[in-house]
C-alpha positions in Angstrom: 99.6 102.8 91.8 97.2 100.9 94.0 97.3 97.2 94.9 94.1 95.7 96.4 95.0 93.3 99.2 92.2 91.5 100.9 89.7 94.3 99.9 91.9 97.3 100.9 93.6 99.3 98.2 97.2 100.1 99.2 99.5 102.7 97.7 102.5 100.8 96.3 105.2 103.1 97.6 108.6 102.9 99.3 109.0 104.7 102.5 110.8 107.6 100.8 108.1 107.8 98.1 105.4 107.9 100.8 107.2 110.7 102.7 107.4 112.7 99.5 103.7 112.1 98.8 102.9 113.1 102.4 104.9 116.3 102.2 103.1 117.2 99.0 99.7 116.8 100.8 100.9 119.0 103.7 101.9 121.7 101.2 98.7 121.5 99.3 95.3 123.1 99.9 92.4 121.4 101.6 92.2 118.5 104.0 93.7 115.1 103.4 94.1 112.0 105.6 96.5 109.0 105.6 95.9 105.5 107.1 98.4 102.7 107.9 96.5 99.4 107.9 97.9 96.2 109.3 96.2 92.7 109.2 94.1 93.6 112.2 92.7 96.6 110.3 91.8 94.4 107.4 90.1 91.9 109.6 88.1 94.6 111.3 87.1 96.1 108.0 85.4 92.9 107.0 82.9 93.4 109.7 82.7 97.2 109.5 81.7 98.6 106.0 82.3 102.2 107.1 85.8 101.4 108.2 86.6 99.7 104.9 85.2 102.7 103.0 87.4 105.1 105.0 90.5 103.0 104.4 89.9 102.9 100.7 89.0 106.6 100.7 92.2 107.8 102.2 94.6 110.0 100.3 97.4 107.6 101.3 96.9 104.0 102.4 100.2 102.6 103.6 101.0 98.9 104.5 102.1 99.1 108.1 102.1 95.4 109.0 104.5 92.8 107.6 101.5 90.5 107.3 100.1 92.8 104.6 103.4 92.5 102.6 103.4 88.7 103.0 99.7 88.5 101.9 100.5 90.7 98.9 103.2 88.3 97.8 100.9 85.3 98.4 98.2 86.9 96.3 100.6 87.6 93.4 100.4 91.4 93.9 103.6 92.2 95.7 104.1 95.6 97.3 107.4 97.5 97.3 107.7 97.0 101.0 106.3 97.8 104.4 105.8 101.4 105.4 105.5 101.5 109.2 103.4 104.5 110.3 105.9 105.6 112.9 108.7 105.7 110.2 106.4 107.5 107.8 105.6 110.1 110.5 109.3 110.5 111.4 110.4 110.8 107.8 107.7 113.3 107.1 108.6 115.5 110.1 112.3 115.5 108.9 111.3 116.4 105.4 109.0 119.2 106.5 111.8 120.6 108.8 114.2 120.6 105.8 111.7 122.4 103.5 110.7 125.3 105.7 108.9 123.9 108.7 105.3 123.2 109.7 102.9 123.3 112.6 102.2 119.9 114.2 99.5 118.8 116.6 99.4 115.5 118.6 96.1 114.0 119.5 95.6 110.8 121.5 97.1 108.3 124.0 96.7 108.3 127.7 96.9 111.6 129.8 100.5 112.8 129.9 101.8 110.8 127.0 101.1 113.4 124.3 102.9 116.1 126.4 105.9 113.8 126.8 105.9 113.0 123.0 105.7 116.7 122.2 108.6 117.5 124.4 110.7 114.8 122.8 109.7 115.7 119.3 110.4 119.4 119.8 113.9 118.5 120.8 114.4 116.2 117.9 112.9 118.5 115.2 113.6 122.1 116.4 112.7 123.4 113.0 109.0 122.4 113.5 106.4 124.1 115.6 104.5 121.7 117.9 101.5 123.8 118.4 99.5 121.7 120.8 98.5 118.3 122.1 95.8 116.6 124.1 95.1 113.0 125.2 92.5 110.8 123.6 90.2 110.5 126.6 87.8 113.1 125.5 84.0 112.8 125.6 83.1 115.5 123.1 84.7 114.8 119.7 83.6 118.1 118.2 85.1 120.0 121.1 88.4 118.2 120.7 88.4 119.1 117.0 87.8 122.7 117.9 90.9 122.6 120.2 92.9 121.4 117.3 91.5 124.1 115.0 92.4 126.8 117.5 96.0 125.6 117.4 96.1 126.0 113.5 98.2 122.9 112.6 99.4 121.9 109.2 100.0 118.3 110.2 97.9 116.3 112.7 98.7 113.0 114.3 95.6 111.1 115.4 96.4 108.3 117.8 93.1 106.9 119.0 93.4 103.3 117.8 91.5 101.8 114.9 88.8 102.3 113.7 88.1 105.2 116.1 91.0 107.3 114.7 89.9 106.8 111.1 86.3 107.6 111.8 87.3 110.7 113.8 89.6 112.0 111.0 86.8 111.5 108.4 84.2 113.2 110.5 86.1 116.0 112.2 89.4 116.3 110.2 88.2 118.9 107.7 87.0 121.2 110.6 90.5 121.2 112.2 92.1 123.2 109.4 94.9 120.7 109.2 96.1 119.8 105.7 97.1 116.2 106.5 95.9 114.0 109.4 97.6 110.6 109.9 96.1 107.8 112.0 99.1 106.5 114.0 97.7 104.2 116.7 100.3 103.9 119.5 103.0 106.1 118.0 102.8 108.7 120.7 103.8 106.1 123.3 106.9 105.4 121.2 107.7 109.1 120.6 107.3 109.7 124.4 109.6 106.9 125.3 106.9 104.9 127.0 107.2 101.9 124.6 110.4 100.7 123.1 110.6 99.8 119.4 112.2 96.6 118.3 116.0 96.8 117.5 116.7 97.6 113.9 117.8 94.1 113.0 114.4 92.8 114.2 112.7 95.4 112.1 114.7 94.5 109.0 113.7 90.9 109.4 110.1 91.7 109.7 110.0 90.5 113.2 108.9 93.7 115.0 105.6 92.0 115.9 107.6 89.2 117.7 109.6 91.6 119.7 106.4 93.4 120.7 104.9 90.1 121.8 108.1 89.4 123.8 107.5 92.7 125.6 103.8 92.3 126.0 102.8 88.5 126.2 99.2 89.6 126.7 99.1 90.4 123.0 99.2 86.7 122.0 95.5 86.6 121.1 95.9 89.5 118.7 99.1 88.2 117.2 97.5 84.8 116.6 95.4 86.4 113.9 98.4 87.0 111.7 98.9 83.3 110.6 95.2 82.9 110.1 95.2 86.1 107.9 98.0 84.6 105.8 96.3 81.2 105.5 93.1 83.0 104.3 95.1 84.9 101.7 96.7 81.6 100.5 93.3 80.0 100.3 91.9 82.8 98.2 94.9 82.6 95.8 94.3 78.8 95.4 90.6 79.3 94.7 91.1 82.3 92.5 89.1 84.5 94.8 92.0 86.7 95.9 
């Protein structure tokens, strides 16, 4: 079931349900892609019609940011909960390992990060084959897609930041031969150990954004958009335009 929140149609799934849906896509034929929008994505999509179309055209659209969950409650269309992209990816890799394995390719981040992430994930999920990686600093998008195709992955993590990663997946994903591509932003930095996630208690309280701000005060401008996003949702609920 889909819930439309501020123009974006989200799949109303728990994390476990999302993992099962993702595993089914990896095991099916053809190309599919998943997106993990937060409030910043939604605000960007208001100015970029193509980006909005790609978010709504994804096979899975999962609510990454706690702000999306709060907005859904404000608008009277509550979601089952937040599905962080990195938790979805981790759960999916564990499920694929249990059910016979898969080939995984990592695309994105700064030079060296994808290699470190691949080494860490190979140790964590020995039942998967990490068939290749490359950084996101490429000039030729088609050539990058060809590199991915040559590695023959089943699952592709695309970590180029929004909306670049979504547009790349839509344009080049089918040519890679992957069955599922997931836009995961800065996930490779976390998998590589370059960025520390918030402690679990912060995550459960929906305060992962605050922990990230504590680590990176320079993000204050971006974080300031969250209350404005929620105020906008409240205004639309009051006026009946939500």
